[in-house]
Steps between C-alpha positions, in 0.01 A plus 500: 500500500624853428659660796690810611765531785599815680826510311318488170263773626800714605663447159182629336475804737849592424447484128242295291757448232757385747238254625455376142877440463534333831184296557364436150808496263706352776804727440699461807828684517548458877659164600547560874792632691673496842201676659240264374717208602531640848125573526412151395735352747359712787143415407593125518637551849194694611264232386695222677552693819131579524390140452771380749673290244828644614619681810808660360465665161864600434599168332176487296556861384863417383390196313206666331696818419771276331240308297333816382832655410601202293176528297569858406603563136655839550841612627496549878684733737722292730533785754122553519433124548754479776320791678165335443621184670576706812177691472286188466674341808424812696133526394390138531531464883292811543197395304312287739575710803365806316175315392442364848564835667254674259216240503557332843316164492382371159452196292624448147196455262704456183808596303493553115108509517388492141224735380308429186168684547237627260510872436153640553364685194745344263376168351728201506800693641680407817746687732817285552741540781710339769493631861832452667349436855172516676492479886208530749523673834307424815244778422385299203658730237696383197817664410620484140882557464708555191880484552693774322880518493651837456810706578442754772121511501208683335439872508150647559426541136549129429305393805195688372539432128174333374698299247699350799217468757228376262672170495383447868163664424440230235641221718265604793193513271553169334615321811172611667298374208686171480426413860187714561661712766395842607758741359497686829656188646803518266802724527790525251869568538820528298778348709809704396822301529780766471842398381694817586305664775700551821201401718134392474601257225155328517211747497132425481327771285126480542299585191133599552242441225159616588186485283579800295857410425385149409239645260758719349738205446239276346380786275862540374522122451181506295636778284822308438305182401263695274798643307690175506209305353438771244874488416540872558874525552574871491857610590530701816793720414506635855631162623791473248754676731316562828579310810716191416434563129401236245742228378334524150563873469663580156540122424374324194195409698388850571637807311 
C-alpha cells in the first residue's frame, strides 16, 4: 500500500523537486559518513540498554561503530573517528542514568515500534515510521522517545522548528490511533546524545503537540500527499543554498 514517512514528508517540504529526485527517481548521492555510523551505533546501544539485553554498552558501541564504519563507501577521517570512539565511550554510561532520573519508575513498552497507519482523508495511503522507544510511567502516561545524536546540542530555533518537531507530532498521532490511546496520555521527547558537550551529554527535550499543532501538521501532510499524487514537483529555489543546502544544487540532476 502507498505510504509516506516523516523523512519523505520532510524532503517534500524542503523542495518538491528534491523529493522527486530522492524518493521517486531514487537518486541518492549520500552514502553515509562517520556521523551516521556513530549515530547508528549509539542507537543500537540505546535499544539494548533499554531492554536490559546488556548492562555495559561500551563494548557494543565499539563493535557496532566498527561494523558501520566498514560498510561506508567514502573516505573517512581517522582523527574524527578516534575522537568519536572516546565520545561514544563517554556518552554510553550516561544514557540509562539520565533516563531513569528524568522518568523515575517506568516500564518499557517497546523499542523500534512500527507505525503503518491509515491517513484520514487520504484514501489508501498510510503513514510509516519507527518509534525508537516507548515507555510507560506509573501515572499511566506513555512516553515516546526518539534518540538524536548531535555535537554540542540544539539551539532554540531547531527545538521549535516544525520540520523537526512534526516528526514527534506524527508519531504521537499515529501511535495513539494504533493502540486507541487518548493523545493526552502520550508525551514525546527527543533524547539528545551530545558528542562534544562538556556536560549534560544526555538531555531529554520534551516536545508538546496539542490539538492545533497536530491539525496543522496533518494539514501539511495532506498538502504534501496531494501534490505528490498529482506529480506536482515544483522546484523551491529558496532551498538550494539555505540551511545545509542541497546536494543536487548545480548538478546534472538539477540545474
